[in-house]
C-alpha positions as CSV (number, residue, x, y, z in Angstrom):
1,M,-6.1,-18.6,-3.9
2,D,-6.5,-21.3,-6.6
3,K,-6.2,-20.9,-10.3
4,S,-10.0,-20.7,-10.7
5,E,-10.2,-17.8,-8.3
6,L,-7.3,-16.0,-9.9
7,R,-8.9,-16.3,-13.3
8,K,-12.3,-15.0,-11.9
9,L,-10.6,-12.1,-10.1
10,Q,-8.7,-11.2,-13.3
11,E,-12.0,-11.2,-15.2
12,F,-13.7,-9.1,-12.5
13,L,-11.0,-6.4,-12.6
14,R,-10.9,-6.4,-16.4
15,N,-14.7,-5.9,-16.5
16,S,-14.7,-3.3,-13.7
17,F,-12.1,-1.1,-15.3
18,S,-12.8,-2.0,-19.0
19,A,-9.1,-2.9,-19.2
20,P,-8.5,-6.3,-20.9
21,D,-4.8,-6.2,-20.3
22,I,-5.1,-6.5,-16.5
23,K,-3.5,-9.8,-15.2
24,V,-3.8,-11.4,-11.8
25,G,-1.2,-14.0,-10.6
26,L,0.1,-15.3,-7.3
27,D,2.8,-13.2,-5.6
28,P,5.9,-15.3,-5.7
29,K,7.1,-13.7,-2.4
30,N,3.8,-14.1,-0.6
31,T,1.5,-16.9,-1.6
32,E,-1.2,-15.4,0.6
33,Q,-1.8,-12.7,-1.9
34,A,-2.0,-12.1,-5.7
35,N,-0.3,-9.3,-7.7
36,V,-2.3,-7.3,-10.2
37,T,-0.3,-6.2,-13.2
38,F,-1.2,-3.8,-16.0
39,G,1.2,-3.8,-18.8
40,E,4.7,-4.4,-17.4
41,R,4.1,-3.1,-13.9
42,V,2.4,-4.3,-10.7
43,I,-0.4,-1.8,-9.9
44,G,-1.9,-3.5,-6.8
45,T,-2.4,-6.6,-4.7
46,I,-5.4,-8.8,-3.8
47,A,-5.6,-10.4,-0.4
48,V,-8.1,-13.1,0.8
49,D,-10.5,-12.4,3.7
50,D,-12.1,-15.5,5.2
51,E,-13.5,-13.9,8.3
52,D,-17.0,-14.8,9.4
53,G,-17.0,-17.9,7.1
54,D,-17.5,-15.8,4.0
55,R,-14.8,-15.7,1.4
56,S,-14.0,-12.2,0.0
57,F,-11.1,-10.4,-1.5
58,S,-9.6,-7.0,-1.1
59,F,-7.9,-5.2,-4.0
60,A,-5.5,-2.4,-3.0
61,M,-3.8,0.0,-5.4
62,K,-1.5,2.9,-4.5
63,I,-2.2,6.0,-6.5
64,P,0.8,8.4,-6.5
65,V,-1.0,11.7,-7.3
66,E,-2.8,14.5,-5.4
67,R,-6.5,14.7,-5.0
68,A,-7.0,17.1,-8.0
69,A,-5.3,14.6,-10.4
70,L,-7.0,11.4,-9.2
71,Q,-9.7,11.2,-11.9
72,D,-7.4,12.1,-14.7
73,Y,-4.7,9.7,-13.5
74,L,-7.1,6.7,-13.4
75,R,-8.8,7.6,-16.7
76,R,-5.4,7.8,-18.4
77,L,-4.1,4.6,-16.7
78,F,-7.0,2.5,-17.8
79,D,-7.9,4.4,-20.9
80,N,-11.5,4.7,-19.6
81,E,-13.4,8.0,-19.6
82,E,-16.2,6.4,-17.6
83,L,-14.2,6.4,-14.4
84,K,-15.1,9.2,-12.1
85,I,-14.3,10.4,-8.6
86,V,-17.3,11.3,-6.5
87,G,-17.3,12.9,-3.0
88,R,-18.7,11.0,0.0
89,L,-21.3,12.5,2.3
90,K,-19.8,13.5,5.7
91,K,-16.4,12.2,4.6
92,T,-13.5,14.5,3.7
93,D,-10.6,12.0,3.9
94,S,-11.8,9.8,1.1
95,V,-13.8,9.7,-2.2
96,E,-15.6,7.1,-4.2
97,L,-14.4,5.7,-7.6
98,N,-17.3,4.9,-9.9
99,R,-17.5,3.6,-13.5
100,G,-20.5,5.5,-14.8
101,E,-23.1,5.0,-12.0
102,D,-21.5,1.8,-10.7
103,F,-19.6,2.0,-7.5
104,L,-16.1,0.4,-7.7
105,G,-14.3,1.3,-4.5
106,V,-13.1,3.9,-2.0
107,V,-10.0,6.1,-2.5
108,S,-8.5,7.2,0.8
109,A,-5.6,9.6,1.4
110,D,-2.4,7.9,2.6
111,D,-1.2,11.1,4.3
112,P,-2.7,14.2,5.9
113,K,-1.5,16.4,3.0
114,G,-3.2,14.2,0.4
115,K,0.0,13.6,-1.7
116,S,-0.9,10.0,-2.4
117,Y,-3.9,7.7,-2.2
118,T,-5.0,4.1,-2.0
119,L,-7.9,2.6,-3.9
120,Q,-9.6,-0.2,-1.9
121,M,-12.1,-2.5,-3.6
122,A,-14.0,-5.2,-1.8
123,I,-14.7,-8.2,-4.1
124,L,-17.3,-10.6,-2.6
125,D,-17.5,-14.3,-3.5
126,F,-20.9,-13.7,-5.3
127,D,-19.3,-11.0,-7.5
128,L,-17.3,-13.9,-9.1
129,E,-20.1,-16.4,-9.5
130,D,-20.9,-15.8,-13.2
131,L,-17.3,-15.3,-14.3
């Protein structure tokens, strides 16, 4: 990832979560991915996917709460009441994260007991074009 992509990814995440303090920078231990920080802590990572000749990115964020607390946790973390968890048709092991009516990503259980989750967001190259 180059500086231009990092800047665009940062802007994309800031817009998605309405959180202007999100920062994206290369991981010093793994230059194949970027760290996403919010305040003083790393909240997730972004990896590049160049399969099929199309460049895209995958944002992954661990969420250390149970299913019942997901929406409240994310709303408090990003100070954004527009974030909402929505069930998925025919899927019981995951839910969607939306901002208002806009789909952001899928939140999947990390373990069968649902004690922690991971948010996965796909960011396509055209998502970054106007940033």
